[in-house]
N, C-alpha and C positions, 0 to 999 in steps of 0.2 A: 372742521372737515372730519367725516367719520369715514373709515375705511376697514374692509374685511381682507385679510391676507390669507389665501388658500393655496394649496398645491397638491399634486400627486393624488388626484382624485381617483384616478383609474377607472373611468367609466368603461364597462365592457369587462372588467375582471371578474373571473369566477374562482374565487378562493376555494382552497382545500378541494380539488377535483378528486371525485370518487366517494366522498362523504355524503350523506343525507342532506345536509344543509346546503351544500355548495350553490345549487340554482337559486335557491332563496336569498343567499347572501348577495349573488350578483344583481338582484332586483332591488336588496336593501341598499346597496352602494348607490344606486340611481336615485332610489327614494331619499337618501340621506342628502344628496346633492339639492334635490329639488326642494327639500325642507330648508336648507340653506338660503336658497334664493327668497324663499317666503320669509325668513328670518331678516334677510337683507332689506326687505320692504317693510317690515315692522319697525326695524330700527333706524328706517330713513337714510340708509347708508349712502354715501356719496360716491364711493369708489371701492370696486373689488378687484383684487390684484390676484392674478390666477398664474402661479409661478412653474407652468410646466407640466405635462404629464396629465392633462385633463382626462386624456383616454388612456386606456391600457395598450393600445395597438393603434394601427391605422384606422381611424374611424370611417364607418361608412355614411353616405351622403344623408341617409334618414336620421341618423344619430346626431350627426351635426345640425340638422334643421330642428331636432328635438331641443338640443341645448339652446339653440339659437331662439326659438319660441320661448324658453324659460327666460332667457335674457330680456326679450321683449316685454316681458310681464312687469320689468322694473325700469321703465323708460327715464326714469330721473336718475338712475344710478349708472355711472360710467363704468363699463368693464373693460380692463386692460388684460390681454391673454397672451402668453408666449407658448411656443411648442417645445417640448422637452424631447429626452431621446426614445421615450416610447412612442410618441405620436408626430414624431419628427416630420418636416415637410418634404415629401417626396413631389416630384413633378407634377404627378397625377393626385397629390393630397386633396381630399375633399374640403379641407380648410381653406385652399387656394380658392375653390369654386363656389364657395357659399356667399350669397348676398346677406351680410350681417345686418342686424338691426342697427340703427343710427347710434345707439350707445354703446356698441361694442367697438373697441378698437384693438385689433388684432396686430401684433407686432411682428410681421413676417419677413423682416430683412436679416440677412447673415450677419451684416455688422450692426452694432449698437445704434438705435436713433431714438428720438425723443419726441414726447407728445406733450403740447402744453394746454393746460384746461383754466383759462382765465377765470372763470367763475369760482375755481377752487385755489387759484393763485399756486398751482401745482404743476410740475413737469415730471412726467414719468418716462424712464428709459428702459431699453430691453432689446432682446434679440431672440430669434428661434433657431432651433436646431434643424439642420438640413440633412443630417446623418446621425447613427445611432451614437458615435463616438467622436468627441472633440478633444483632442488632447492639448491644444493650446490655451494659455491662460488669457482668455479674451477679455476678462473682467479686471485685469490687474492695472492697466494704465488709463480706465476711464475716469472722467471727472465731468460734473455737471456744468453748464454755463452759469457764469456769475451773474444772474439776473435778478437775485433778491426774491425768489420764489421757494416753495418748498420742494426738495428734488428726491425722487423715489428712483431707486434701481429695481427692476424685476428680473430676478438671474435664476439660473437652473444649473446645478453642478456641484462641484467641491471634491470631486476625487480624480485620480490620475487619468482615467478615461473619459470623464465627463468635465470639461472646463475647469481644471485646478483653480483653486482659489487662494490667493494669499492674504490671509487675516489682516497682516499690517498693512499692506497696500489698501486693502479694502477699507480699513479704518481712517486712511489718510486720502481717501479718494474725494471726499465732499459731498457724499450723498448723506441726506437727512436720515433716510430708512432704506434698508436694502431687504427687500422680500424674496427669500430663497426658497428653492424647490429642490428635490431629489431625494432627500433622506426623509424616511417616513415618520421619525420620530421628532417632536417638537424640540428645539434646542436653540440655545443662544450662542452666537457665533462672536458678536462684540455687543457687550452690555448696552441697552438703550439705542441699538443702532442696526444691528443686522441680526435676523433670525430665520430659521427653517421653521415653517408653520407645522411641519408634518403633513401626513395623510388625513383626511376627514375620517376615513374609516380604515381599521387595520385590514390590510390586503393578504398577509400570509402569517403563519405561525411565529415567524421572527419579529412581528411588530408588536411587541409588547407594550403594556401601559396604556393610559389614555392617549385618544386621537382628537383632533378638533382644528381650530383656525385660530388666528390672531386678530383681535380688534384693536384698532387704533384710532385715537382722536388727537387732532390738531387744533389748538385754540388760535386767536387772532394774533397772538404774539408769537406763533410758530413753536410752541411748546407741545410735546408730544407725549401722550400715555398710552400706555399698551397694556392689553392683557390677553392671555391665553384663555381660550373657550373651550372646554371639553365638549365634543359633539357627539361622538360615536357612543351607541347605546350597549356596545358588546365589545369585550376586549380577549386578547389572547393572555391567559394567565398561566404561570407556572406552579404547580402545586408539589410540593417537597414533602416526601413521606420518609420517615426514618424507621427502618425495620431492625429488631433484635432478634436473638436466637429464638424467642418464643412467639414471634410474630407469624401468624397464618394468613392463608388467603382471604379467610373470613374477617380477619381484623384489617387487612389492606381495604377490603370493599367496603367494609364500615367506616373506615376513616375517611377515604376517598369521597364516599357519598355525603358524608357530613361537611366536608370541607367545600364540596360544590354546592351543597345546600345553602352554607353561610355566604359564600361569595356571590352566587347567584347562578341558576340553571341557564341562563341566557348566554353566558361567556363560553368561550373555547378554551380547553384545557390541555396543557401538556404536564404530564405526571412523571416525576422523576422520584425513584425509589433507591434510597441509598442505605448504607448500614450494612448489616450482618444478617444471615438467616440459617435456619437449621437446613442442612444438606437435603433432607427429606422432602422439605416444603417447595411446592412449584406454585408460582402466583399465575393466576389466570388472567392473563394480561387482556386477551380479548373480551372476557367477561367484565373487565373495569370499563371498557369502552362503552357499554351499555348504561353506565351510571350517569352519563351526560354527554355533552358534546366534546368529547374527547379526540383531539386530532393526534396525539402522539402519547405514548407510555413506554418509559425506558426502566429496566430492571438493571440497577447497577450494584446490587448488592453482592457480597462476598459469602459463599458458604463456610461455615465454621466446622472443619474437619478435624477430628483427632487422629492425627498422624501416626502417633505410638500405636493405637488400636489397629489402624488399618495396616500398618507392618506387620503386626502380629498375626492379624487374620489373612494377609496375602502372602507372607513369605516371599519366595523367589519367583511369584507369578509377575506379569507384565505391571500390574499396579504397584508391587511392592518395589520392583527395580526402578520404577519411573520415581518414586518417593525418594528412593537412596541417591538420585541423581542430584538431588537439591539439599544434601546433608552436609555440605561441605562448607559451612560458615554462614554468615549472615546474607541473606537475600536481597537483591534489589528489587525495586517496585516491578521492573519489568519480569524478572525471575519470580517472584510471588504471583504475578498475574498468569505466567505459563504455568506453574505449579497447581494453582487452583482450577484453571480452566482444563488443564489436562487430565486431572483427577476427575473432575466433574464428566468430562467425556467419557472416561474409562468406566466410571461407575454406572453411567446411564447405558453404557453399551452393554455392560454385565448384567444389568437388569433385564 
């Protein structure tokens, strides 16, 4: 048996609202999901596990029908689906009104239930969210039937307000594989046993690194092999720039442009500028955003002031008096920050 484990697709999401690429990204998330269904067909996948939050919000009926039409294109592949906190099952949920394709198994119960697939000798367990927050540890006391088949739990959650998970209890539960959703970064919970697949595509600037899905294969002896498959063509990337006293705005732009060129113009960037700078230098942060898909740029540099010279130049005026307030021994980090920010503001006002 070959299976795909995906989660947190967030169809309908519109990442980075207000940026030029936002609407295009919304379409790319749909296209990424469509391409995955095609990939499942090519790989002759027996089972797709969707561990919640297929949609960013309550889906419209036309959106559910569109997804169902995609599923119907791979009739030999069984698709097991649960609702997460974003697309939870309200009484009027379009999930509940849809006439699903025969190969789709929507696990719509509040309590965990199981579905047995004789041709795969596999039983899949799961439950759906009926509200945005569930604080009870609903997975902690679950265990599969002792019937000799391969047991899978499809689960969504893992934090205090979304079905807390006890890793030790999960490891002792008896499930052969636990397909987890909720966190957008792929990660191991229990080695060779329980994994978060992460989202297919990064949804916002905090979704750093590669995104994709988990492909698993179970042989006739029940031995399982797993691999993470990078899928997203675009990533959110942090670029770190270190400034010096000699660093200029032109230097910053040249370095950022080169770093983006090397990493790829298709990605989205968060730029962090650290180090020191000449107090007279001002970085054109808005200008840097024109160098690529820059979603955030932060200047965290410290201006290097000659406080002895400033005291001589300013005597007993406000600037001089402000500097003398900080001349009583070693400064804490908070006091240093107050000194530099205060002087920066006073000098800018004077100019």
